[in-house]
C-alpha positions in Angstrom: 97.3 113.1 79.1 98.9 116.5 78.7 99.1 117.5 82.3 102.5 119.2 81.5 102.6 122.5 83.0 99.2 122.4 84.9 99.3 122.7 88.8 97.7 120.7 90.8 97.0 121.9 94.6 96.2 118.9 96.9 95.1 119.2 100.4 96.1 116.5 102.9 98.7 115.6 100.3 101.3 114.2 102.7 99.9 110.7 103.1 97.0 108.4 102.1 94.7 109.2 99.5 96.2 112.5 98.9 99.6 111.4 98.3 98.3 108.9 96.0 96.3 111.6 94.0 99.7 113.9 94.1 101.7 110.9 92.7 99.1 109.9 90.0 99.1 113.4 88.7 102.9 114.3 88.9 103.3 111.0 86.8 101.2 112.6 84.0 103.3 115.8 84.1 101.4 117.9 86.4 103.1 120.4 88.8 102.0 119.6 92.4 101.7 121.3 95.6 100.7 119.3 98.3 99.4 120.6 102.1 99.0 119.4 105.3 99.7 120.4 108.9 102.9 118.3 109.3 105.8 120.0 107.4 108.4 117.1 108.0 105.7 114.5 106.7 104.8 116.8 103.5 108.5 117.4 102.7 109.2 113.7 102.7 106.5 113.0 100.7 107.2 115.7 98.0 110.6 114.8 97.6 110.2 111.8 95.1 107.7 113.6 92.9 109.3 117.0 92.9 106.1 118.6 94.9 106.1 121.9 96.7 105.1 121.3 100.6 103.3 123.9 102.0 101.9 123.7 105.7 98.3 124.5 105.9 95.4 124.0 108.3 92.3 124.2 105.7 89.9 125.6 108.7 91.6 128.7 108.7 90.3 131.0 105.9 93.2 133.5 105.7 95.7 130.9 106.1 94.1 129.0 103.0 94.2 132.2 101.1 97.9 132.9 102.0 99.1 129.4 101.3 97.2 129.1 97.7 98.7 132.6 96.8 102.1 131.2 97.7 101.5 128.0 95.8 100.4 130.2 92.6 103.3 132.6 92.8 105.6 129.5 92.7 103.8 127.0 90.5 101.2 129.2 88.3 97.2 129.1 88.6 95.7 126.2 90.2 94.0 123.9 87.3 93.4 121.1 89.2 92.1 121.4 92.7 91.9 118.5 95.0 90.3 119.2 98.3 91.2 115.9 100.3 91.8 116.9 103.9 89.5 115.3 106.1 88.9 113.8 109.4 87.0 110.6 109.9 85.6 110.1 113.6 82.6 108.0 114.6 80.4 109.0 117.3 77.0 108.4 118.1 74.4 111.5 118.1 73.9 110.7 122.2 77.4 110.9 122.7 78.3 114.0 120.3 78.5 117.5 121.6 78.7 120.5 119.3 82.2 121.0 119.6 82.9 117.4 117.8 80.3 118.3 115.2 81.8 121.8 114.5 85.3 120.3 114.2 84.1 117.7 111.7 82.2 120.2 109.6 85.0 122.9 109.8 87.7 120.3 108.3 85.5 118.2 106.1 83.1 120.8 104.4 84.3 124.3 105.6 87.9 123.3 104.6 87.2 122.0 101.0 84.8 125.5 100.6 87.9 127.5 101.8 90.3 125.4 99.5 88.1 125.8 96.2 87.2 129.5 96.8 91.0 130.2 96.9 91.8 128.1 93.9 88.7 129.1 91.6 89.8 132.5 90.8 92.9 131.5 89.3 91.5 128.3 87.3 88.8 130.7 85.9 91.5 132.5 84.2 92.3 129.3 82.2 90.7 127.7 79.8 90.7 124.3 81.5 90.1 123.1 85.0 88.9 120.3 87.4 87.9 120.5 91.0 88.1 116.8 92.2 86.7 116.6 95.7 87.3 113.2 98.0 84.2 112.7 99.6 83.3 109.2 100.7 80.7 106.5 100.2 79.4 107.9 103.5 78.4 110.9 101.6 76.3 108.6 99.3 74.6 106.1 101.6 75.5 107.4 105.3 77.9 105.4 107.9 76.3 103.9 110.8 77.7 105.5 113.9 79.3 108.5 112.2 76.2 111.0 111.4 78.7 114.1 111.8 81.1 112.6 109.2 78.4 111.4 106.8 76.6 114.5 106.9 80.0 116.5 106.3 80.5 114.0 103.2 77.0 114.4 102.1 77.3 118.4 102.3 80.6 118.0 100.3 78.7 116.4 97.3 76.4 119.1 97.5 78.8 121.7 97.2 80.5 120.1 94.2 77.1 119.7 92.7 76.1 123.1 93.0 79.3 124.4 91.5 78.8 122.1 88.7 75.6 123.9 87.8 77.0 127.3 88.5 79.8 126.8 85.8 78.0 124.3 83.6 79.1 124.6 79.9 82.4 125.7 80.5 86.0 123.9 80.6 86.1 123.5 84.2 84.4 120.6 85.8 83.5 119.8 89.4 83.4 115.9 90.8 83.6 113.9 93.9 85.5 110.8 94.3 83.5 108.6 97.1 85.5 106.0 98.2 84.8 102.7 100.5 87.4 101.9 103.2 90.9 102.6 101.6 94.1 101.2 103.1 95.6 104.7 104.9 96.4 105.7 108.1 92.9 107.0 108.7 91.7 103.3 108.4 94.5 102.4 110.8 93.2 104.8 113.4 89.5 103.6 112.5 90.2 100.2 113.6 91.1 101.6 117.1 88.3 103.5 117.2 85.7 100.7 116.4 87.6 98.5 118.7 86.9 100.5 121.6 83.6 101.7 120.7 82.3 98.2 120.2 84.2 96.2 122.7 85.6 94.1 119.8 89.2 93.1 118.8 91.2 94.9 116.3 90.8 92.1 114.0 87.2 92.1 114.1 87.1 95.8 113.6 89.6 95.5 110.6 87.1 92.7 109.4 84.2 94.8 109.8 85.7 97.5 107.3 86.9 94.9 104.7 83.3 93.5 104.5 81.9 96.8 104.1 83.5 97.1 100.8 81.5 95.1 98.3 84.5 93.0 96.8 85.8 92.1 100.5 89.2 93.9 100.5 90.7 97.3 101.4 91.1 99.4 98.6 94.6 100.6 97.4 95.0 104.4 97.8 96.8 104.1 94.2 93.2 103.2 92.9 91.7 106.6 93.9 94.9 108.2 92.3 94.1 106.6 89.2 90.4 107.7 89.1 91.7 111.3 89.9 93.9 110.9 87.0 91.2 109.9 84.7 89.0 112.8 85.7 92.0 114.8 84.2 92.6 112.9 81.1 91.1 113.2 77.5 87.4 112.8 77.3 86.6 113.7 80.6 84.8 117.0 80.0 81.4 115.5 79.9 81.8 114.1 83.4 80.6 116.8 85.5 78.8 117.1 88.9 79.1 113.4 89.6 80.0 111.2 92.2 82.6 108.3 91.4 81.7 105.4 93.8 85.0 103.3 94.4 83.8 100.8 96.7 84.3 97.2 95.0 80.7 97.3 93.8 77.3 98.8 93.8 76.3 100.6 96.7 
């Protein structure tokens, strides 16, 4: 694919979808930086793929600028920016307080904006770049019982579409991956959350997630990594401002 020498900066890269994307891009020759809140987890994930692990809370604007600058100093300009860090918690509007709403937005939407804002100047100095945001099927159709999460992921798609218009016609593209339920630690935590809120067993909660995917199975994280690598591959330059829905069938 010709990703040799291209620097990929991935938030939430220590586990789950972020790690799968890091592995897929590293396999194609990219130089990878992964960030997250737990340095020990990052270092363990980074070692097999030769990635640079940097601790980062994406809700902190100053820290985001500093960590991106550190990554650029070590690995060169960011040419593949993957704002993936996020939280997925369900809470009905009747049980939601403003602190919960703001924490969701700060991580899922503000954090993505801050990451892109910090990476973009170096990317625009190069003749090729990809911004690949990890949204969700909840950003396309909404998720019952999770209005804050759904709103944050809808907002992320709006951000990506707006940026694609701002830079239309250039060599830098902006797209969003929209997975259904993926077999990751977030889904494991979601099982506990749904079980507690709905008063059902964990097996029943898992079944609810599986049935939400059209092909009736959890999606493998590697499938999301493959989609990200495709967006960086040859002939991907005309895919811009799009939502790539990975949910086992039509939404």
